[in-house]
C-alpha positions in Angstrom: 16.6 13.3 76.4 19.0 12.4 73.5 17.4 12.0 70.1 17.0 8.5 68.8 19.5 7.6 66.1 18.7 5.2 63.3 21.8 3.0 62.6 23.3 3.4 59.2 22.3 0.5 56.9 25.9 -0.5 56.2 26.7 -0.5 60.0 23.6 -2.7 60.7 24.5 -5.0 57.8 28.1 -5.3 59.0 26.9 -6.1 62.5 24.5 -8.8 61.1 27.3 -10.5 59.1 29.6 -10.3 62.1 27.0 -12.1 64.2 26.8 -14.8 61.6 30.6 -15.3 61.7 30.5 -15.3 65.6 27.8 -17.9 65.6 29.5 -20.1 63.1 26.9 -19.7 60.4 29.7 -18.2 58.2 32.9 -20.2 58.8 36.5 -19.2 58.4 37.7 -19.8 54.8 34.3 -19.9 53.3 33.6 -17.9 50.1 30.7 -15.5 50.2 28.2 -15.4 47.3 29.0 -12.9 44.6 28.0 -9.3 45.6 25.0 -9.1 43.3 23.6 -12.3 44.7 24.4 -11.5 48.3 22.9 -8.1 48.1 19.7 -9.6 46.6 19.6 -12.2 49.4 20.0 -9.6 52.1 17.7 -7.2 50.3 20.2 -4.3 50.3 21.9 -2.2 47.7 25.3 -3.3 46.4 26.9 0.0 47.6 25.6 -0.6 51.2 26.8 -4.2 51.0 30.2 -3.1 49.7 30.5 -0.6 52.5 29.6 -3.3 55.1 32.2 -5.7 53.7 34.8 -2.9 53.9 34.0 -2.5 57.5 34.4 -6.2 58.2 37.6 -6.3 56.3 39.0 -3.5 58.5 38.0 -5.7 61.5 39.9 -8.6 60.1 36.8 -10.7 59.5 36.6 -10.6 55.7 39.3 -11.0 53.1 38.8 -9.8 49.5 40.9 -10.8 46.5 40.3 -11.4 42.8 38.5 -14.6 43.6 35.9 -12.8 45.7 35.1 -12.2 49.4 36.0 -14.8 52.0 35.5 -15.2 55.7 39.0 -14.6 57.2 40.8 -17.5 58.9 41.2 -15.0 61.8 42.6 -17.5 64.2 45.5 -18.5 61.8 47.9 -15.9 63.3 47.6 -17.8 66.6 47.3 -21.4 65.3 50.2 -21.4 62.8 52.9 -20.7 65.4 51.2 -23.1 67.8 51.2 -25.8 65.2 55.0 -25.4 64.8 55.5 -25.5 68.5 53.3 -28.6 69.0 54.9 -30.5 66.2 58.3 -30.2 67.9 57.0 -31.4 71.3 56.5 -35.0 72.3 54.4 -33.9 75.3 51.9 -32.0 73.1 50.0 -35.1 72.0 49.5 -36.3 75.6 48.4 -32.8 76.7 46.1 -32.5 73.6 44.3 -35.8 74.3 44.0 -34.8 78.0 42.4 -31.5 77.0 40.1 -33.3 74.5 39.0 -35.7 77.2 37.9 -32.8 79.4 36.2 -30.9 76.6 34.5 -33.6 74.5 32.4 -35.1 77.3 31.0 -31.7 78.3 30.5 -30.7 74.6 28.5 -33.9 74.0 26.4 -33.3 77.2 25.7 -29.7 76.1 24.7 -30.8 72.6 22.4 -33.5 73.9 20.7 -30.9 76.1 20.7 -27.9 73.8 20.6 -29.1 70.1 17.7 -27.8 68.1 15.7 -30.1 65.8 17.6 -28.6 62.8 20.9 -29.4 64.4 19.8 -32.9 65.2 18.8 -33.4 61.6 22.3 -32.2 60.5 24.0 -34.6 62.9 21.8 -37.5 61.7 22.6 -36.7 58.0 26.3 -36.5 58.8 26.2 -39.9 60.5 24.8 -41.4 57.3 27.5 -39.6 55.3 30.1 -41.1 57.7 28.6 -44.6 57.2 28.6 -44.3 53.4 32.3 -43.2 53.4 33.1 -46.2 55.7 31.3 -48.7 53.5 33.0 -47.2 50.4 36.4 -47.6 52.1 37.1 -43.9 51.4 39.5 -43.1 54.2 40.0 -39.5 53.2 36.2 -38.8 53.1 35.7 -40.7 56.4 38.4 -38.6 58.2 36.9 -35.4 56.9 33.4 -36.4 57.8 34.7 -37.4 61.3 35.8 -33.7 61.7 32.5 -32.4 60.3 30.6 -34.5 62.8 32.6 -33.1 65.7 32.1 -29.5 64.4 28.3 -30.1 64.2 28.4 -31.3 67.8 30.3 -28.2 68.9 27.8 -26.0 67.1 25.0 -27.8 68.9 26.5 -26.8 72.3 25.5 -23.2 71.6 28.8 -22.2 73.4 30.5 -19.7 71.1 33.9 -19.9 72.9 34.0 -23.7 72.7 33.0 -23.6 69.1 35.8 -21.3 67.9 38.5 -22.8 70.1 37.7 -26.3 68.9 37.5 -25.2 65.3 41.0 -23.8 65.7 42.2 -27.2 67.1 40.7 -29.0 64.1 42.5 -26.7 61.8 45.7 -27.7 63.5 44.7 -31.4 63.3 44.5 -30.9 59.5 48.1 -29.8 59.6 49.0 -33.0 61.6 50.0 -30.8 64.5 49.4 -33.7 66.9 49.1 -36.9 64.8 48.3 -38.0 61.3 44.5 -38.4 61.3 44.5 -40.5 58.1 47.1 -42.9 59.5 44.8 -43.4 62.5 42.2 -44.7 60.1 44.6 -47.2 58.5 45.2 -49.1 61.8 43.7 -52.6 61.8 40.2 -52.5 63.3 40.5 -48.8 64.0 38.0 -47.7 61.4 35.2 -50.0 62.7 35.9 -48.9 66.3 35.9 -45.2 65.4 32.6 -45.6 63.5 31.0 -47.3 66.5 32.3 -44.6 68.8 30.9 -41.8 66.6 27.5 -43.5 66.4 27.4 -44.0 70.2 28.0 -40.2 70.8 25.6 -39.0 68.1 22.9 -41.5 68.9 22.9 -40.3 72.5 22.8 -36.7 71.4 19.8 -37.5 69.1 18.1 -39.2 72.0 18.6 -36.2 74.2 20.6 -38.2 76.7 23.4 -36.0 78.1 24.9 -38.5 80.5 25.3 -41.3 77.9 26.6 -38.8 75.3 29.3 -37.5 77.8 30.4 -41.0 78.6 30.5 -42.0 74.9 32.6 -39.0 74.0 35.1 -39.7 76.8 35.3 -43.3 75.7 36.0 -42.1 72.1 39.0 -40.0 73.2 40.3 -42.8 75.4 40.0 -45.1 72.4 42.0 -42.7 70.2 44.7 -42.4 72.9 44.9 -46.2 73.1 45.3 -46.6 69.3 47.9 -43.8 69.1 49.9 -45.3 71.9 49.9 -48.6 70.0 51.0 -46.9 66.8 53.8 -45.1 68.6 55.0 -48.3 70.3 55.0 -50.1 66.9 56.9 -47.3 65.3 59.5 -47.5 68.1 59.9 -51.2 67.6 60.3 -50.9 63.9 62.9 -48.1 64.3 64.8 -50.2 66.8 64.8 -53.2 64.5 66.0 -51.2 61.6 68.9 -49.8 63.7 69.9 -53.3 64.6 69.8 -54.4 61.0 72.0 -51.5 60.0 74.5 -51.8 62.9 77.1 -53.3 60.6 77.5 -50.0 58.9 78.8 -48.5 62.1 81.4 -51.2 62.7 84.9 -51.5 61.4 85.2 -53.9 58.6 87.7 -56.8 59.1 90.5 -57.0 56.6 90.6 -60.1 54.5 
């Protein structure tokens, strides 16, 4: 029989932090607490913590610079080239919304069935934050809280693949890979509709009603698709009108 081997503290600590990153407790781009505080929180020595962070850095999960230690944006090497590709494709928006329609309904159903009490509390708090931004007419805060709510729902699915894939998509959304999110909120009536849709999804999740949650999520994506279509059609009409107004510049001028 092989002798039992006690794992080295730094290895165990690295594995623990890696699990937190995998589960989404530590998110890409977040700054870790200073080493002294982090070591005290984890009840380990600073040399053991530093060795664990070095291991995570070698795995591409932690980045260290003069400002401190950060969770790596480890999906960026994939999402940056995709953002450029999607921005150059008219088909990308249609395909993205089709994908979201498939995913959002199932995510909402999973969240309604699987969310813990702690996750439900976080979703409820986010709803109130969304309502406050809406009432304050703070479009930037409302758009960011919209994204935060969706991420909380993905976390509540307890599906790690779905969580990280959709987090990558939301990073691309922040780069306007598919459409301008803030512009969506400036459309007449759009903000009220989006707020109602988000409350319908979250309320169903809080009520532990998977079927209603799934239907509300699908309706939300269909509503976004409808609004974006209307925006695109309006932009086409405006561009066409401007071209007509400027047509004289393309014509020969009659001599007097």
